[in-house]
LOTIVO-772985 format. One record per residue (C-alpha): residue in three letters; y, x, z; residue number from 0. Coordinates in steps of 0.02 Angstrom, whole numbers. Layout:
BEGIN
ALA,Y,X,Z,NUM
...
***
This chain:
BEGIN
MET,3668,6074,5316,0
THR,3593,5967,5179,1
GLU,3619,6034,5002,2
ARG,3773,5966,4912,3
SER,3771,5862,4754,4
ASP,3828,5942,4592,5
ASN,3907,5777,4537,6
PRO,4059,5737,4644,7
ARG,4128,5561,4621,8
TYR,4299,5487,4660,9
ASP,4288,5335,4775,10
ARG,4421,5317,4910,11
ARG,4337,5173,5004,12
ALA,4169,5261,5006,13
ALA,4250,5422,5067,14
SER,4340,5326,5203,15
ARG,4176,5249,5259,16
VAL,4092,5416,5270,17
LEU,4232,5480,5384,18
ALA,4232,5320,5487,19
GLY,4045,5333,5513,20
LEU,4067,5510,5580,21
ALA,4215,5464,5691,22
HIS,4157,5297,5759,23
PRO,4036,5365,5892,24
GLY,4181,5470,5956,25
LEU,4298,5601,5883,26
PHE,4332,5675,6054,27
GLU,4207,5695,6197,28
GLY,4278,5662,6371,29
PRO,4460,5659,6423,30
LEU,4585,5766,6329,31
VAL,4659,5899,6444,32
ALA,4840,5953,6415,33
PRO,4875,6139,6440,34
GLU,4952,6204,6599,35
PRO,5143,6195,6600,36
ARG,5217,6346,6515,37
ARG,5381,6414,6453,38
ILE,5399,6418,6263,39
GLU,5542,6516,6188,40
PHE,5616,6473,6019,41
THR,5751,6535,5902,42
CYS,5870,6412,5822,43
THR,5972,6414,5661,44
ALA,6094,6281,5598,45
LEU,6048,6218,5424,46
ARG,6170,6266,5288,47
THR,6215,6112,5188,48
GLU,6292,6110,5015,49
PRO,6480,6079,5003,50
ASN,6527,5898,5030,51
SER,6345,5852,5065,52
HIS,6232,5822,5215,53
LEU,6086,5900,5121,54
THR,6036,6080,5097,55
TYR,6007,6155,4923,56
SER,5818,6144,4947,57
GLN,5827,5964,5006,58
ARG,5932,5911,4858,59
LEU,5819,5997,4733,60
TYR,5665,5912,4807,61
LEU,5754,5744,4812,62
ASP,5810,5759,4629,63
ARG,5639,5814,4565,64
PHE,5508,5724,4669,65
MET,5588,5572,4759,66
ARG,5645,5461,4617,67
PRO,5728,5334,4639,68
CYS,5781,5383,4818,69
LEU,5967,5419,4834,70
PRO,6050,5550,4947,71
TYR,6125,5424,5067,72
GLN,5951,5356,5103,73
VAL,5897,5527,5173,74
THR,5927,5590,5350,75
SER,5927,5778,5368,76
ALA,5897,5888,5519,77
THR,6043,5989,5581,78
HIS,5942,6137,5650,79
ARG,5783,6232,5615,80
ILE,5684,6317,5752,81
ALA,5545,6446,5754,82
TRP,5423,6482,5896,83
THR,5249,6540,5935,84
ASP,5128,6408,6001,85
SER,5002,6428,6139,86
ASP,4869,6482,6013,87
GLY,4981,6627,5957,88
ILE,5023,6550,5789,89
PRO,5205,6556,5722,90
ASN,5282,6387,5687,91
THR,5440,6314,5618,92
GLY,5514,6140,5645,93
HIS,5675,6041,5638,94
TYR,5782,5930,5748,95
ARG,5952,5845,5750,96
ALA,6088,5894,5873,97
ASP,6122,5709,5908,98
GLY,5940,5672,5941,99
LEU,5801,5722,6061,100
GLY,5813,5908,6029,101
PRO,5680,6040,5996,102
ILE,5558,5974,6127,103
VAL,5483,5851,6001,104
PRO,5420,5975,5870,105
ILE,5365,6100,6004,106
ALA,5270,5972,6110,107
MET,5201,5893,5952,108
ARG,5122,6058,5901,109
GLU,5046,6081,6073,110
ALA,4973,5905,6067,111
VAL,4897,5944,5896,112
LEU,4815,6100,5969,113
VAL,4740,5999,6113,114
LEU,4661,5875,5992,115
TRP,4601,6013,5875,116
HIS,4515,6102,6018,117
ALA,4433,5941,6075,118
LEU,4376,5907,5898,119
ASN,4300,6081,5885,120
ALA,4212,6059,6052,121
ASN,4127,5895,6002,122
THR,3947,5954,5972,123
THR,3879,5783,5931,124
LEU,4012,5763,5796,125
ALA,3958,5932,5724,126
GLN,3780,5869,5721,127
ARG,3829,5711,5630,128
ILE,3925,5814,5500,129
ALA,3776,5930,5477,130
ALA,3665,5779,5443,131
LEU,3770,5715,5296,132
GLY,3674,5701,5136,133
PRO,3716,5750,4954,134
ARG,3787,5578,4913,135
GLU,3911,5583,5058,136
HIS,3963,5761,5014,137
ALA,3986,5710,4832,138
VAL,4104,5573,4880,139
LEU,4208,5687,4992,140
ASP,4208,5827,4862,141
GLY,4266,5706,4726,142
THR,4397,5613,4828,143
THR,4477,5723,4961,144
THR,4581,5883,4943,145
ASP,4491,5962,5092,146
HIS,4305,5930,5074,147
GLU,4239,5977,5246,148
PRO,4250,5829,5367,149
LEU,4309,5934,5513,150
GLU,4456,6001,5412,151
ILE,4497,5824,5352,152
PHE,4505,5764,5532,153
ARG,4607,5916,5583,154
VAL,4734,5885,5448,155
GLY,4741,5700,5492,156
ILE,4785,5749,5671,157
GLU,4919,5868,5607,158
ALA,4990,5728,5495,159
THR,5004,5617,5647,160
GLY,5108,5749,5734,161
ARG,5216,5775,5578,162
ALA,5252,5589,5571,163
LEU,5314,5588,5751,164
ALA,5422,5744,5736,165
GLN,5494,5685,5571,166
HIS,5542,5514,5637,167
ALA,5625,5598,5786,168
LEU,5764,5642,5664,169
LEU,5804,5456,5675,170
ALA,5803,5445,5866,171
ARG,5986,5394,5872,172
GLN,5939,5237,5772,173
THR,5819,5184,5911,174
PRO,5836,5128,6096,175
TYR,5719,5269,6151,176
ARG,5801,5405,6254,177
SER,5665,5531,6298,178
ALA,5528,5617,6197,179
ALA,5387,5521,6285,180
GLU,5477,5354,6273,181
PHE,5510,5388,6088,182
ALA,5326,5426,6051,183
ARG,5268,5268,6140,184
GLY,5404,5166,6055,185
ILE,5359,5228,5881,186
HIS,5175,5193,5919,187
GLY,5211,5018,5983,188
SER,5319,4982,5831,189
GLY,5175,5023,5711,190
LEU,5265,5163,5621,191
PHE,5115,5279,5617,192
ALA,5025,5145,5516,193
ALA,5181,5121,5409,194
VAL,5178,5304,5360,195
ALA,4993,5295,5317,196
THR,5013,5139,5207,197
ARG,5186,5154,5131,198
TRP,5213,5341,5104,199
TYR,5121,5451,4981,200
TRP,5042,5609,5048,201
GLU,5145,5747,4969,202
LEU,5308,5659,5013,203
GLN,5266,5662,5199,204
ALA,5210,5842,5200,205
SER,5351,5912,5092,206
THR,5496,5815,5168,207
TYR,5433,5865,5342,208
ARG,5435,6049,5295,209
ARG,5614,6031,5230,210
GLY,5682,5937,5382,211
MET,5719,5773,5295,212
ILE,5662,5591,5302,213
PRO,5698,5450,5177,214
VAL,5700,5311,5307,215
THR,5820,5199,5399,216
LEU,5765,5107,5557,217
ALA,5820,4940,5627,218
THR,5794,4888,5809,219
GLN,5712,4720,5835,220
PRO,5749,4593,5975,221
ASP,5589,4643,6066,222
GLY,5643,4826,6077,223
THR,5528,4889,5938,224
VAL,5594,4968,5778,225
ARG,5553,4934,5597,226
TYR,5591,5008,5428,227
THR,5736,4917,5344,228
ALA,5698,4813,5190,229
GLU,5788,4943,5083,230
THR,5677,5081,5154,231
VAL,5518,4982,5118,232
ALA,5574,4947,4937,233
THR,5623,5129,4908,234
LEU,5460,5198,4976,235
ARG,5363,5079,4866,236
ALA,5465,5128,4713,237
MET,5438,5313,4749,238
LYS,5253,5286,4767,239
ASP,5243,5189,4606,240
THR,5339,5324,4514,241
THR,5224,5457,4584,242
ILE,5069,5361,4529,243
ALA,5143,5339,4355,244
ASP,5184,5525,4342,245
ALA,5007,5571,4392,246
HIS,4932,5453,4264,247
THR,5047,5521,4126,248
VAL,4983,5698,4160,249
MET,4799,5642,4153,250
ARG,4823,5535,3998,251
ARG,4903,5678,3903,252
ALA,4768,5798,3957,253
THR,4618,5687,3925,254
ARG,4675,5583,3773,255
VAL,4791,5697,3679,256
GLU,4717,5868,3724,257
GLY,4537,5800,3737,258
LEU,4502,5883,3905,259
SER,4373,5820,4029,260
VAL,4439,5757,4195,261
ALA,4381,5915,4283,262
ASP,4461,6028,4150,263
ALA,4622,5926,4156,264
ILE,4633,5946,4344,265
ALA,4600,6132,4329,266
LYS,4731,6155,4192,267
TYR,4866,6050,4273,268
HIS,4826,6096,4453,269
ASP,5008,6142,4495,270
ASP,5076,5979,4424,271
LEU,4946,5874,4511,272
ASP,4962,5971,4673,273
LEU,5141,5908,4687,274
ILE,5113,5730,4627,275
SER,4942,5715,4708,276
ARG,4774,5731,4625,277
GLN,4715,5572,4714,278
TYR,4839,5468,4613,279
ALA,4791,5552,4450,280
LEU,4612,5492,4476,281
LEU,4661,5321,4542,282
PRO,4605,5180,4423,283
SER,4752,5103,4331,284
GLY,4821,4949,4413,285
THR,4756,4991,4589,286
ARG,4854,5049,4739,287
PRO,4794,5191,4850,288
ALA,4735,5156,5027,289
CYS,4748,5286,5165,290
LEU,4573,5345,5210,291
ALA,4614,5348,5398,292
ALA,4692,5175,5397,293
THR,4557,5086,5296,294
PRO,4460,4965,5406,295
HIS,4270,4953,5407,296
GLN,4142,4842,5486,297
LEU,4044,4953,5605,298
ASP,3929,4890,5743,299
GLY,3993,4713,5715,300
ALA,4177,4755,5736,301
HIS,4324,4813,5632,302
TYR,4355,5001,5648,303
SER,4476,5126,5573,304
ILE,4512,5304,5622,305
LEU,4701,5300,5629,306
PRO,4724,5200,5791,307
VAL,4599,5310,5883,308
VAL,4691,5470,5835,309
VAL,4865,5397,5868,310
ASP,4819,5329,6039,311
ARG,4752,5496,6099,312
PHE,4892,5594,6017,313
VAL,5034,5495,6095,314
THR,4954,5501,6267,315
VAL,4936,5690,6260,316
PHE,5108,5716,6184,317
ALA,5193,5616,6318,318
GLU,5110,5721,6455,319
ILE,5154,5886,6370,320
ALA,5334,5837,6334,321
ALA,5360,5793,6518,322
ARG,5290,5960,6579,323
CYS,5338,6087,6446,324
GLU,5484,6205,6477,325
ILE,5574,6267,6323,326
ALA,5711,6398,6309,327
GLU,5816,6459,6164,328
VAL,5824,6646,6135,329
ALA,5940,6741,6020,330
VAL,5881,6856,5883,331
GLU,6020,6969,5820,332
LEU,6027,7106,5689,333
ASP,6071,7281,5741,334
GLU,6239,7293,5650,335
ALA,6226,7483,5648,336
THR,6074,7478,5532,337
ALA,6083,7300,5456,338
ASP,6151,7358,5290,339
GLY,6053,7520,5278,340
PRO,5900,7542,5166,341
ALA,5748,7436,5207,342
THR,5601,7532,5278,343
ALA,5422,7525,5219,344
GLU,5382,7411,5365,345
ASP,5521,7294,5313,346
ARG,5438,7265,5145,347
VAL,5284,7179,5217,348
PHE,5280,7006,5294,349
TYR,5164,6856,5308,350
VAL,5181,6670,5272,351
PRO,5047,6577,5380,352
ASP,5082,6408,5297,353
MET,5061,6472,5118,354
THR,4905,6374,5065,355
CYS,4901,6354,4876,356
ARG,4964,6423,4709,357
HIS,5115,6308,4718,358
CYS,5164,6388,4881,359
VAL,5148,6563,4801,360
GLY,5259,6506,4656,361
THR,5389,6431,4772,362
ILE,5402,6586,4881,363
THR,5405,6703,4731,364
GLY,5544,6595,4651,365
VAL,5649,6598,4809,366
LEU,5641,6789,4821,367
GLU,5671,6818,4636,368
SER,5822,6703,4641,369
MET,5897,6823,4768,370
ASP,5855,6974,4656,371
VAL,5716,7028,4774,372
GLU,5569,7094,4674,373
VAL,5395,7033,4732,374
ALA,5276,7180,4726,375
GLU,5124,7087,4793,376
ILE,5079,6915,4859,377
ASP,4904,6872,4921,378
LEU,4855,6692,4958,379
ILE,4703,6735,5058,380
SER,4782,6856,5183,381
LYS,4954,6768,5176,382
ARG,5030,6940,5145,383
VAL,5186,6970,5043,384
VAL,5262,7136,4992,385
ALA,5442,7126,4931,386
GLU,5575,7253,4886,387
PHE,5713,7205,5009,388
ARG,5873,7302,4995,389
SER,5915,7306,5180,390
PRO,5869,7222,5346,391
ARG,6010,7098,5321,392
ASN,5944,7056,5147,393
ARG,5774,7027,5223,394
VAL,5843,6910,5356,395
ARG,5936,6807,5226,396
ALA,5781,6800,5115,397
PHE,5681,6735,5265,398
GLU,5812,6601,5292,399
ALA,5800,6547,5108,400
ILE,5610,6541,5121,401
ARG,5623,6431,5277,402
ASP,5743,6317,5183,403
GLY,5597,6292,5063,404
GLY,5486,6236,5205,405
TYR,5388,6394,5244,406
ASN,5385,6507,5396,407
PRO,5385,6694,5356,408
VAL,5336,6807,5500,409
ALA,5333,6995,5522,410
ASP,5159,7008,5597,411
ARG,4991,6961,5526,412
PRO,4943,6781,5581,413
GLN,4795,6768,5696,414
THR,4721,6619,5601,415
ALA,4767,6527,5443,416
GLN,4830,6349,5462,417
PRO,4728,6214,5376,418
SER,4772,6157,5204,419
GLU,4835,5984,5168,420
SER,4710,5845,5139,421
ALA,4720,5675,5060,422
VAL,4681,5580,5218,423
***
């Protein structure tokens, strides 16, 4: 690979053009092949909402702190959380509503993501184009995106497409679509994938998805498509504007009052900017962010953007998998004879595959400490956590609390780490 530049620069349109130039000849080589039909088992837990509320404690805290000026009645919450192991052997967690399409959507969504990931990894000509990038292109990606490697950026963009579908499935009862495949095609035909890319801000989509909530109301149109209501559009815009203002406030204080360089300011206030998005902190005042995947470019004499290509392939694969996948709920019960006995040495160790940054570490530590569970060790690289649980029942309840925060603790070491989030 060509040597990278030591001078990264922030330029969203330039970064988008680099990615579009890589993707335009083809992100995926040949037809995408869905896996053979298989049975996927999952466990299911009803979400515990606060008294006189449709939101959980974790959802309300996130709403109060990071979704101003959104109000509780504007948020739809899942009713159940599920956990399962995908066909790559990776533990997952997801949400659904009992009055909606059920757990098939998050499970089939994950399988569709894996199909596109494998096809992306198998594209040798794409790998060659990435290897041929020069220092200037790498400088733009390094300075603009959260993930700097193009393959990781594309992977996370595919994952975000799946998240958008599964999250909007919480609103299935507000639509005329009655099956998972019909829902995916209807959401695609209604332009809602593009609406997420242009109207939402990145951290809102990722964090609300992990918590099983969506700040959206849909309205069915005479032609059978669905749209965001005017109130939803206004609220999403207001939340985005507030987030941008918060990011700029952090950077102004750091650079003007404290006299820090931009790089030092980002390093010092990493946790703050991780939540309110570094991309907005660096955005020039008075400009609005554009999604890198949705930004159009003129390539080979025609308009091109990455998002429609990914969504078309994703929806096709998802519909095929949803129609063929067999899912079954299984029960996981504590042994009541030992549930309240002392925790063993093995009980102390667990893993969190979707723990990707220092903010995640802080969140998981905070959840455990709030339950008077001492954290002896937590390692971001291996995803390993060692905690002083009092009993197997205490451990189960702690896991439930961690899942309420949007993470998926598992007993066994994960086979591979999931990709981090990117500002696509």
